[in-house]
Backbone as CSV, one residue per row, in Angstrom:
resi,resn,N_x,N_y,N_z,CA_x,CA_y,CA_z,C_x,C_y,C_z
1,UNK,0.751,-1.127,-0.010,-0.096,-0.079,0.157,1.026,1.000,0.144
2,UNK,0.389,2.255,-0.475,0.933,3.667,-0.992,0.382,4.642,-0.020
3,UNK,0.944,5.310,1.158,-0.126,6.683,1.607,-0.755,7.536,0.536
4,UNK,-1.479,8.075,1.042,-2.322,9.104,0.097,-1.537,10.249,-0.473
5,UNK,-0.452,10.653,0.284,0.246,11.897,-0.121,1.271,11.278,-1.316
6,UNK,1.469,10.272,-1.298,2.406,9.497,-2.564,1.998,9.649,-3.749
7,UNK,2.789,10.079,-4.690,2.601,10.243,-6.320,2.875,8.872,-6.787
8,UNK,3.773,8.041,-6.399,4.612,6.987,-7.007,4.483,5.734,-6.061
9,UNK,4.555,4.504,-6.464,4.900,3.200,-5.658,5.984,2.721,-6.394
10,UNK,6.814,2.348,-5.618,8.197,1.879,-5.973,8.043,0.343,-6.154
11,UNK,7.937,-0.284,-7.464,7.894,-1.850,-7.420,9.261,-2.537,-7.708
12,UNK,9.708,-3.164,-6.569,11.252,-3.865,-6.766,11.438,-5.190,-7.320
13,UNK,12.336,-5.336,-7.769,12.738,-6.780,-8.352,12.060,-7.005,-9.775
14,UNK,12.070,-6.074,-10.718,11.556,-6.047,-11.716,12.654,-6.938,-12.913
15,UNK,12.356,-7.848,-13.685,13.379,-8.193,-14.749,13.778,-7.140,-15.741
16,UNK,15.206,-6.925,-16.066,15.435,-6.200,-17.293,14.870,-6.645,-18.378
17,UNK,14.814,-5.843,-19.593,14.137,-6.312,-20.672,12.805,-7.159,-20.850
18,UNK,12.179,-7.013,-19.748,10.707,-7.627,-19.720,9.879,-6.729,-19.638
19,UNK,8.730,-6.714,-20.033,7.586,-5.689,-20.391,6.373,-6.030,-19.341
20,UNK,6.235,-4.952,-18.589,5.148,-4.939,-17.539,3.932,-4.068,-17.755
21,UNK,2.592,-4.378,-17.410,1.954,-3.243,-17.449,0.927,-3.069,-16.051
22,UNK,0.440,-2.088,-15.551,0.379,-1.883,-14.294,-1.235,-1.265,-13.893
23,UNK,-1.526,-1.578,-12.833,-3.110,-1.049,-12.715,-3.052,-0.652,-11.214
24,UNK,-3.645,0.274,-10.767,-3.755,0.938,-9.484,-5.356,0.849,-8.918
25,UNK,-5.351,0.894,-7.607,-6.969,0.995,-7.119,-6.431,1.958,-5.860
26,UNK,-8.076,2.431,-5.389,-7.856,3.041,-3.952,-8.609,2.174,-2.936
27,UNK,-7.973,2.482,-1.872,-8.371,1.699,-0.461,-8.988,2.774,0.540
28,UNK,-10.194,2.714,1.056,-10.329,3.487,2.099,-11.503,2.725,3.109
29,UNK,-11.994,3.582,4.252,-13.116,3.065,4.843,-14.229,2.292,4.201
30,UNK,-14.591,2.895,3.208,-15.659,2.306,2.187,-15.238,1.111,1.441
31,UNK,-14.105,0.642,1.635,-13.314,-0.423,0.734,-12.705,-0.101,-0.231
32,UNK,-12.411,-1.127,-1.167,-11.547,-1.156,-2.427,-12.236,-0.530,-3.558
33,UNK,-11.835,0.298,-4.489,-12.412,0.933,-5.283,-12.137,0.158,-6.653
34,UNK,-12.673,0.324,-7.674,-12.221,-0.192,-9.091,-10.812,-0.018,-9.555
35,UNK,-10.344,-1.023,-10.346,-8.790,-0.708,-10.603,-8.775,0.381,-11.670
36,UNK,-7.891,0.918,-12.030,-7.672,1.821,-13.059,-7.788,1.096,-14.264
37,UNK,-7.593,1.843,-15.496,-7.408,1.151,-16.788,-5.897,0.818,-16.637
38,UNK,-5.487,-0.442,-17.259,-3.938,-0.771,-17.392,-3.145,0.327,-18.156
39,UNK,-2.097,0.675,-17.527,-1.033,1.445,-18.169,-0.603,0.980,-19.407
40,UNK,0.103,1.720,-20.329,0.631,1.419,-21.387,1.911,0.459,-20.910
41,UNK,2.126,-0.401,-22.058,3.381,-1.548,-21.505,4.719,-0.718,-21.075
42,UNK,5.419,-1.058,-20.313,6.695,-0.478,-19.921,7.560,-1.391,-19.892
43,UNK,8.737,-1.375,-20.686,9.823,-2.214,-20.773,10.923,-1.788,-19.741
44,UNK,11.536,-2.633,-18.983,12.328,-2.236,-17.968,13.814,-2.282,-18.356
45,UNK,14.378,-1.000,-18.559,15.624,-0.810,-18.995,16.837,-0.776,-17.912
46,UNK,18.004,-1.299,-18.240,19.233,-1.057,-16.974,19.551,0.560,-17.288
47,UNK,20.092,0.863,-16.152,20.481,2.165,-16.009,22.064,2.015,-15.695
48,UNK,22.715,3.163,-15.931,24.171,3.080,-15.847,24.487,2.957,-14.401
49,UNK,25.547,2.135,-14.023,26.180,2.078,-12.733,25.763,0.677,-12.102
50,UNK,24.897,-0.142,-12.495,24.558,-1.126,-11.988,25.715,-2.579,-12.430
51,UNK,25.646,-3.281,-11.489,26.822,-4.447,-11.783,25.967,-5.373,-12.325
52,UNK,26.436,-6.551,-12.617,25.699,-7.735,-13.320,24.728,-8.224,-12.816
53,UNK,24.682,-8.544,-11.282,23.913,-9.130,-10.513,22.366,-8.056,-10.495
54,UNK,23.007,-6.713,-10.139,21.517,-5.832,-10.004,20.921,-5.702,-11.329
55,UNK,21.637,-5.976,-12.663,20.819,-5.676,-13.931,19.802,-6.886,-13.937
56,UNK,19.828,-7.747,-13.069,18.874,-8.892,-13.591,17.636,-8.394,-12.768
57,UNK,17.486,-7.500,-11.666,16.313,-7.300,-11.106,16.526,-5.812,-10.487
58,UNK,15.675,-4.912,-11.256,15.773,-3.753,-10.630,14.288,-3.183,-10.509
59,UNK,14.018,-1.914,-10.115,12.688,-1.442,-9.578,12.077,-0.770,-10.562
60,UNK,10.865,0.064,-10.273,10.331,0.947,-11.093,9.293,1.642,-10.392
61,UNK,9.094,2.933,-10.699,8.232,3.793,-9.918,7.122,3.948,-10.760
62,UNK,5.806,3.543,-10.000,4.615,3.165,-10.894,3.954,4.703,-10.406
63,UNK,3.266,5.421,-11.252,2.492,6.575,-10.779,1.321,5.976,-10.234
64,UNK,0.802,6.490,-8.911,-0.392,6.149,-8.254,-1.564,6.903,-9.009
65,UNK,-1.385,7.641,-10.032,-2.676,8.242,-10.724,-2.402,7.633,-12.233
66,UNK,-2.875,6.650,-12.561,-2.733,6.431,-14.167,-3.880,6.830,-14.797
């Protein structure tokens, strides 16, 4: 879960060169809301400065308002 004031959720351990799609939904005292539409596909790309082991699994910041 992400606190309401946060605009991004960090998703760790994603595989480099794999494509992901994301959905978000809200939760409050009334319960869970409907999920958002699916995000456009995101292909995880390595960034400079990672060693070989770290390139296998990196994280991605997903906007909480898709």
